[in-house]
C-alpha positions as CSV (number, residue, x, y, z in Angstrom):
1,M,131.6,113.5,126.3
2,I,133.8,115.5,124.6
3,K,133.1,119.6,124.1
4,I,135.2,121.9,122.1
5,K,135.3,125.3,121.6
6,K,136.2,127.4,118.7
7,P,135.8,130.9,117.7
8,V,133.4,131.8,115.5
9,D,136.0,133.7,113.6
10,E,138.2,131.0,112.8
11,L,134.6,129.2,111.7
12,I,134.1,131.9,109.5
13,D,137.6,132.0,107.5
14,V,137.4,128.2,107.0
15,I,133.9,128.4,105.6
16,S,135.3,131.6,103.1
17,Q,138.1,129.8,102.1
18,D,136.7,126.3,101.4
19,L,133.4,127.5,99.7
20,S,134.4,131.2,98.3
21,Y,131.6,132.7,100.4
22,D,131.9,136.3,101.5
23,K,132.8,136.4,105.3
24,K,130.2,139.3,106.0
25,E,127.3,137.1,104.3
26,I,128.5,134.3,106.6
27,K,128.8,136.3,109.8
28,D,125.2,137.9,109.0
29,Q,123.7,134.4,108.8
30,L,125.3,132.9,112.1
31,A,124.1,136.2,113.9
32,D,120.9,134.5,113.5
33,G,122.1,132.1,115.7
34,L,123.6,128.2,114.7
35,K,122.4,125.1,115.5
36,I,123.4,122.0,113.7
37,P,121.0,119.0,115.5
38,L,122.5,115.8,116.4
39,Q,124.4,113.6,113.5
40,K,125.1,110.2,114.2
41,N,128.5,108.6,113.1
42,L,130.3,105.2,113.2
43,Y,133.8,104.8,113.6
44,I,136.0,101.9,113.3
45,Q,139.0,102.1,115.7
46,P,142.1,100.6,113.9
47,K,143.9,99.5,116.5
48,K,141.1,97.4,118.1
49,C,139.7,95.8,114.9
50,V,140.9,92.2,114.6
51,H,140.1,91.8,111.2
52,C,137.2,89.0,111.5
53,E,135.1,90.4,109.2
54,L,132.0,89.6,111.0
55,C,130.9,93.5,110.6
56,L,131.5,93.4,106.7
57,E,129.3,90.2,107.0
58,A,126.4,91.8,108.7
59,C,126.0,94.9,107.0
60,P,122.8,95.0,105.0
61,V,124.0,97.9,102.5
62,D,128.0,96.8,101.5
63,A,128.8,99.8,103.4
64,I,132.1,98.3,105.0
65,E,135.4,98.1,102.8
66,K,137.1,94.9,103.8
67,P,140.3,94.7,105.7
68,N,143.7,93.4,104.9
69,L,147.1,92.4,106.9
70,K,147.9,96.1,106.9
71,N,144.9,97.9,107.3
72,S,141.6,97.6,109.3
73,A,137.7,97.3,107.9
74,K,136.5,101.0,107.2
75,I,133.1,102.4,107.1
76,I,132.2,103.5,103.9
77,P,130.5,107.2,104.8
78,E,128.4,107.7,101.9
79,K,127.0,104.2,101.8
80,C,126.7,103.9,105.6
81,I,122.8,103.9,106.7
82,K,123.9,104.4,110.7
83,C,121.9,101.2,111.1
84,E,124.5,100.5,113.9
85,I,124.2,96.5,113.1
86,C,128.2,96.2,112.5
87,A,128.8,98.1,116.1
88,K,126.3,95.4,117.6
89,T,128.1,92.6,115.6
90,C,131.8,93.8,116.7
91,P,133.0,90.9,119.2
92,V,135.7,93.7,120.1
93,G,133.9,96.5,120.2
94,A,136.1,98.4,117.9
95,I,132.9,100.3,116.3
96,E,131.9,103.3,118.3
97,V,128.8,105.2,117.6
98,L,129.0,109.0,118.1
99,N,126.3,111.5,118.5
100,G,127.7,115.2,117.8
101,E,126.3,118.6,117.5
102,A,127.3,122.4,117.2
103,F,125.7,125.2,118.5
104,L,126.9,128.7,119.4
105,D,127.3,129.7,122.7
106,E,125.7,132.4,125.2
107,T,128.1,135.0,123.8
108,K,128.1,134.5,120.4
109,E,131.7,134.5,119.6
110,N,132.4,130.7,119.8
111,V,130.9,127.7,118.3
112,I,130.7,124.7,121.0
113,Y,131.1,121.0,119.4
114,K,129.7,118.4,121.5
115,I,130.6,114.8,120.8
116,E,129.2,112.0,122.9
117,E,129.5,108.1,122.4
118,M,126.6,106.1,122.7
119,P,126.2,102.7,124.3
120,V,125.7,99.7,122.1
121,E,124.1,96.5,122.9
122,H,126.3,93.8,121.5
123,R,125.5,90.3,120.2
124,K,126.7,87.3,121.7
125,I,129.2,85.0,120.1
126,K,130.2,81.6,121.1
127,L,132.7,78.8,119.9
128,I,131.5,75.9,118.7
129,K,134.7,74.3,117.2
130,H,137.9,75.5,116.3
131,N,139.3,73.4,113.3
132,L,143.2,73.3,112.7
133,D,144.3,71.6,109.4
134,M,148.1,70.8,110.7
135,D,149.1,69.5,107.5
136,K,148.4,73.1,106.0
137,C,149.5,75.1,109.2
138,I,152.9,76.8,107.9
139,K,153.2,78.2,111.7
140,C,153.5,81.9,110.6
141,A,151.8,83.4,113.5
142,I,149.7,85.6,111.8
143,C,146.8,84.1,113.6
144,E,148.5,85.0,116.9
145,R,148.7,88.4,116.1
146,F,144.8,88.8,115.5
147,C,143.4,86.9,118.3
148,A,142.2,89.2,120.5
149,P,141.7,86.9,123.9
150,K,145.2,85.3,123.1
151,A,143.8,82.0,122.5
152,I,146.7,81.0,120.1
153,K,150.3,80.6,121.0
154,V,152.6,79.9,118.2
155,E,156.6,79.4,118.1
156,K,157.4,80.3,114.4
157,K,158.1,77.2,112.4
158,V,157.7,75.1,115.2
159,S,154.7,74.6,116.8
160,I,151.1,75.8,117.5
161,D,148.7,75.6,120.4
162,I,144.8,76.8,120.1
163,N,143.0,77.0,123.9
164,E,139.3,77.0,123.1
165,D,138.6,77.8,126.2
166,L,139.8,81.5,125.8
167,C,138.6,81.1,122.4
168,M,135.5,83.6,121.5
169,G,134.9,82.1,118.1
170,C,135.3,85.6,116.7
171,T,136.6,83.5,113.4
172,A,139.7,86.8,113.2
173,C,142.4,83.8,113.1
174,E,140.3,82.2,110.0
175,K,139.8,85.2,108.0
176,V,143.5,86.2,108.2
177,C,145.2,82.8,107.6
178,P,147.2,82.9,104.4
179,V,146.9,79.5,103.7
180,N,143.2,78.5,105.0
181,A,144.3,76.3,107.3
182,I,141.7,77.4,110.1
183,K,138.0,77.0,110.0
184,V,135.7,78.3,112.9
185,D,132.1,77.1,113.5
186,Y,130.3,79.7,115.9
187,E,127.3,81.1,116.8
188,L,126.0,84.5,116.6
189,S,123.1,86.0,118.7
190,D,120.1,87.8,117.2
191,I,120.0,91.1,117.4
192,K,117.6,93.1,119.7
193,F,116.0,96.0,118.5
194,E,113.7,97.8,121.5
195,D,111.7,99.9,119.1
196,E,109.6,99.4,115.4
197,F,108.2,101.6,113.2
198,V,104.6,101.9,112.4
199,V,102.6,103.8,109.8
200,E,99.6,106.1,110.6
201,T,97.6,105.4,107.5
202,D,95.2,108.2,108.4
203,K,98.0,110.4,107.7
204,C,99.9,108.7,105.0
205,I,99.4,109.8,101.4
206,D,101.1,107.1,99.3
207,C,103.7,108.9,98.1
208,M,105.8,106.0,98.1
209,V,108.8,107.9,99.2
210,C,109.5,105.5,102.2
211,H,109.3,102.5,100.1
212,D,111.6,103.9,97.6
213,L,114.2,105.0,100.0
214,C,114.3,101.9,102.3
215,P,117.5,100.4,101.6
216,V,116.8,96.8,102.6
217,S,113.1,96.6,100.8
218,A,111.6,96.3,104.1
219,I,108.6,98.4,102.9
220,T,106.0,97.2,100.2
221,Y,102.4,98.5,99.3
222,D,99.4,96.6,99.0
223,G,96.6,99.6,99.2
224,K,98.6,100.8,102.1
225,I,101.8,101.0,103.3
226,I,103.5,98.0,105.1
227,I,106.2,97.8,106.8
228,D,108.1,94.1,107.6
229,N,109.5,94.5,110.9
230,E,111.2,91.4,110.3
231,K,113.5,92.7,107.6
232,C,113.7,96.3,108.7
233,V,117.3,97.5,110.1
234,H,115.7,100.2,112.0
235,C,117.8,102.7,110.2
236,G,115.3,105.5,110.5
237,I,115.4,106.6,107.1
238,C,111.5,105.9,106.4
239,E,110.8,108.1,109.3
240,K,113.3,110.7,108.9
241,N,111.9,111.4,104.8
242,C,108.5,111.0,105.2
243,P,106.8,114.2,104.2
244,V,103.9,114.2,106.5
245,S,105.1,112.6,109.6
246,A,103.1,109.3,109.2
247,I,105.6,107.1,110.3
248,S,106.8,107.2,113.8
249,K,109.1,104.8,116.0
250,I,107.5,102.9,119.2
251,I,109.3,101.0,121.8
252,K,108.1,97.6,121.8
253,N,106.4,96.5,124.8
């Protein structure tokens, strides 16, 4: 956990400059107490990303920018629904799930920012077969550069060796190969969710807000709201936006 303390006056200066608000008006509002609730954010660590694109393929809402040889994959904040599927899928733990909040300390002179990394249960990936077309391979060593378990050894323009006992099957080498000389067959375990969303029909007013906002069309209406937990990606958008709190998350037995 990381805690950062900032003077209130410094925060007021930033707000007044960026939003053209009057400083006294801001201070009067802060005097009533500042409490920004926990906010979840996801971040891809560029130095850990191996460009395998598994997060990109798993994302249900196309919220990840495709990596290239110079830049890692990136999360597109305005598209991200914070379902954590990318973090669960990343084979090298390069995607962090961070929770943060801000509040005034007891003196009301400082703002405390608290950021905490949340644990993520990762999917299991298993190599079935690593296929290398030696006729295509130009032994450029780009695959070696992005291989996290160091399963590939290349002597540039001379030789290449693949140790399948070390290979995790992440497909990074396949994705970065400039001549499409590599094909990786792999297995990826299902995503485990310990919870599910349920609708309290007595509370539901059939407003269809959850139906309209669901990013993966997991909610249908047939005389009542029905949540398909097989399609659901557990982003919680339905629960957060229900105007009568008729949707709740429960832990599965």
